[in-house]
C-alpha positions in Angstrom: -4.6 -15.3 6.6 -5.8 -15.7 3.1 -7.5 -12.8 1.1 -10.2 -13.9 -1.2 -10.9 -12.7 -4.7 -9.1 -9.6 -5.8 -8.3 -8.4 -2.3 -4.7 -7.7 -1.4 -3.2 -7.4 2.2 -0.5 -4.9 2.3 1.7 -3.2 4.9 2.0 0.5 4.5 5.6 1.9 4.3 6.1 5.4 5.9 8.9 7.1 4.2 10.5 10.6 4.1 9.7 12.4 1.0 12.3 14.8 -0.6 11.6 17.4 -3.2 13.9 17.7 -6.2 15.8 20.4 -4.4 16.4 18.2 -1.4 13.9 19.6 1.1 12.1 17.1 3.3 8.3 17.3 3.2 6.5 17.5 6.6 4.2 14.6 7.4 1.3 17.0 6.9 2.5 17.8 3.4 3.1 14.2 2.7 -0.4 13.4 3.6 -1.5 15.7 0.7 -0.1 13.2 -1.8 -2.7 10.9 -3.3 -0.6 7.7 -3.4 1.2 5.7 -0.7 3.9 3.1 -0.8 3.4 -0.4 0.5 4.5 -3.9 0.4 2.3 -6.9 -0.5 1.9 -9.3 2.3 -0.5 -11.7 0.6 -2.4 -11.6 -2.7 -6.0 -12.8 -3.1 -7.1 -16.0 -4.9 -8.0 -14.1 -8.1 -4.8 -11.9 -8.3 -2.5 -13.2 -11.0 -0.1 -10.3 -11.7 1.1 -9.2 -8.2 3.2 -11.4 -5.9 4.1 -11.4 -2.2 6.9 -9.0 -1.4 6.2 -6.6 -4.3 6.5 -3.0 -3.5 3.6 -1.0 -4.8 2.1 2.5 -4.9 -1.7 2.5 -4.2 -4.5 5.1 -3.9 -4.6 6.0 -0.2 -8.3 6.8 -0.4 -9.1 3.1 -1.1 -9.2 0.1 1.2 -9.5 -0.2 4.9 -7.3 -1.0 7.8 -7.5 -4.1 9.9 -5.5 -5.4 12.9 -4.5 -9.0 12.5 -2.4 -10.7 15.2 -1.9 -7.2 16.9 -0.4 -5.8 13.7 -2.0 -3.2 11.4 -2.6 -4.1 7.8 -4.4 -2.4 4.9 -6.7 -4.4 2.6 -7.1 -3.0 -0.9 -8.5 -4.2 -4.3 -6.2 -5.2 -7.1 -7.4 -2.2 -9.3 -6.3 0.2 -6.5 -2.6 -0.6 -7.3 -1.1 2.1 -9.7 2.6 1.1 -9.8 4.6 -2.0 -9.1 8.3 -1.3 -8.3 
């Protein structure tokens, strides 16, 4: 699988979210957050800054989901990435 242009294939990471006081947010509350965490599986041909294996936060309203080889992936644009960890 090889994304073209500025497309990036990512795998979304589901994680528990704690408040500063140590309370765990429910999945319903976590879905209220605008950004999600993911790991880059493959970068497109025109993506220079991001590498495979980078952990990122991206806008959850962007991109679309695909099933490739019976596994769900999310395809986003390079400009949807807001933070690289």
